[in-house]
C-alpha positions, 0 to 999 in steps of 0.5 A: 192062859192067865198068869196063874195057870202059866205059873202053875204049869211051869212050877209043876214041871219038876225037871224044869223047876229043878234045872232053873233053881239048882243048875245055875251058879247058886252062890253067885246068884244068891249074892246078886239077889242080895245086892239087887233086892236092896236097890231103892230105885222106885222103878226097880222096886215097882217092876220087881214087886209086880213080877213077884206078884205075878209068880206068887200069891203075895198078900201084904194086907197084914204088913205093918207098912203100906209102902216099901223102899225096896224088894228087901224091905218088902221081904223083911216086912213086919206084921201089923200088931195083932196079926197073929194069935199066939197060943197061950197054952203053957204045954204048947210050943208054937210055930216060930214062923208062917210056913208049910209043914214038911216032914215031921214026927218022931226022931228015930235015934239020930235019924230024921227025913227030908223026904220019903226015903231020904234020911239024914243025921241030926248030928250032921245037921247040927255039926255037934254030936253033944247038942244033937244027942239031946234030941234023940228019940224026940220030935221034929217039924220041918217048916218051909217058908215060901217066897210070898210068906212073912219071913220073920221068926219068933220064940215058940216059948218063953226061953233063953237063947244061950248059943248059936252055931253057924255052919257054912255050906251050899245054897240048894233050893229047899223046895219039895222037888229038890228034897226028893232029888238031893240026898242030905240037902239040909246038911249041905246048905248054909244054916244057923242052929239056935239053942233055946233053954226052957225056963224050968227043968233045964230042957232045951229046944232048937231051931235050925234055920236053913238057907237056900238059893237066893236066900242065904242071909239070916239076922238074929236080934241077939247077935250083931252078925249077919250070917251069909255066904261070905261070913268069915267070923266064928262059927260058935257064938255064945249069947244070953238073950231072953224072949217071951213066947211069940217075941221076934227072934230074927228074920231071913233076908228072903224065905227058906226053912226052919227045922224045929227040935224038941226032946223026948216027951214032946209030940206033934200037936193035933192036926200037924202033918206034912202039907199043912199050912201053918201060921206063926203062933199056932201050936206046933208041939205039945207036952202033956201037963205034969202037975204045974203050968210050966214045961219040965224034964221027964 
């Protein structure tokens, strides 16, 4: 049996997968991985990258660098210029990252789903009722970054990042197996909510970056903080940073999930549904044109 078939058989065993990735000291394992991944010894790097390639379809052909000093350096790699095409349509919000689309669609008041039959509250996810109320009856898309994917994320539209909320929590795995077993999982995990203001009309959209086991560090360019399980700084952080569509916002130290929210009036773009693989820059949400070339209030 070749390595790929063995890997697939292991990960298709749901009980074993859940046991290996969740019934461990999750936070401790995550801290260890954060330390281990930054070791810059060639033998550690080479053995680790070989193991990583054995268990995932790791493709580094679009990476800006050809050689990496550590596993962490590879995880947080940048892309070659032009490796992603940014949809220029002024009525489109693009995907902030490479991902597999999970649950997505219309927000039912304040309720959305992490898996079939597993609803959770937008208010609980944001930790702020005033902020989550802006997206009542709006639209959302869950974007899961697999470990072998590009792990930086980008602005879906021209915007200003005005506020960031950090919410401490656990580090459950966020793969589909765990999402079918752990209720309100996204609301239990460590996460960072990023509030983005559109350039006209006063509307906002939001990105909620959710950490996971072995993956609990998020870096934002607009702040000097590295968010991780041992972070003890303020939870509410004001900032004032402007970005153009497709410009880099930050990165996960490893892979995880981003949930994107838009207010009422936006819809999923054609072809966006659960299970679809999407690349950064592809249109994710759309709004009908309103007589000019910018997004406006209803």
